[in-house]
C-alpha positions in Angstrom: -12.7 0.1 3.3 -10.8 -1.3 0.6 -7.4 -2.9 -0.3 -4.7 -0.5 -1.7 -4.7 -2.6 -4.9 -8.3 -1.3 -5.8 -8.0 2.3 -4.5 -8.5 4.9 -7.2 -5.3 6.9 -8.5 -4.6 10.4 -7.6 -7.2 10.1 -4.7 -5.9 10.5 -1.1 -6.7 7.6 1.3 -5.7 6.7 5.0 -3.8 3.7 5.8 -6.5 1.7 8.0 -4.6 -1.5 8.8 -1.9 -4.0 7.2 -3.6 -7.6 7.0 -0.9 -10.5 7.1 -0.5 -14.0 7.9 2.6 -16.2 8.3 3.4 -16.2 4.7 3.8 -12.3 4.4 4.4 -11.2 8.2 8.0 -10.1 7.4 6.5 -7.9 4.4 4.0 -6.3 6.6 6.5 -5.6 9.3 9.0 -3.7 6.8 6.1 -1.9 5.4 5.2 -0.6 9.1 8.8 0.2 9.5 9.0 2.6 6.5 5.9 4.3 7.4 2.7 2.5 6.4 1.1 3.1 9.5 -2.7 3.4 10.4 -3.9 7.1 9.7 -1.1 7.9 7.4 -2.3 9.4 4.0 -1.4 7.5 1.0 -2.2 8.3 -2.7 -1.7 5.7 -5.5 0.1 7.6 -8.1 0.0 4.7 -10.9 0.0 1.2 -11.5 1.9 -1.2 -13.9 0.2 -1.8 -17.2 0.7 -5.5 -16.5 -1.2 -7.5 -13.7 0.1 -8.4 -11.3 2.5 -5.5 -11.3 4.0 -2.8 -9.1 2.1 0.2 -7.5 3.6 3.5 -7.1 2.4 5.3 -3.9 3.2 8.3 -2.3 3.0 8.5 1.6 4.1 11.4 3.5 7.2 13.0 1.7 8.3 9.6 0.4 7.3 7.7 -2.9 7.6 3.9 -3.0 7.1 1.4 -5.8 5.4 -1.6 -4.0 5.1 -5.1 -5.3 1.7 -6.5 -5.7 2.0 -8.6 -2.7 2.9 -5.8 -0.5 -0.1 -3.6 -1.9 -2.2 -6.4 -1.1 -1.8 -6.3 2.5 -2.7 -2.7 3.0 -6.2 -1.5 3.5 -7.4 1.9 3.5 -10.4 4.0 3.8 
C-alpha cells in the first residue's frame, strides 16, 4: 500500500482507502462523492514539474487534476 503521491505513472492501481483528519475531512468527503472509492481503478497520468503540484489521474471514465493535499489522502494498492 502506498500514497497516490508516490504511485508510478501509467500503472493501474486500486483505491484502498482515503485517510483524513479534521483538517481535510471535507476534502476526503468530496473525493468519495466524485468516485474515489475503495476498489476503484486509478491511474496517475502525470504530475506537475514543481512540487507540491497537482497530480492528473484517471478513475473510471473521468480525468481529474488533484491538488497535492487531495492526492496525499488517497492510498492505493
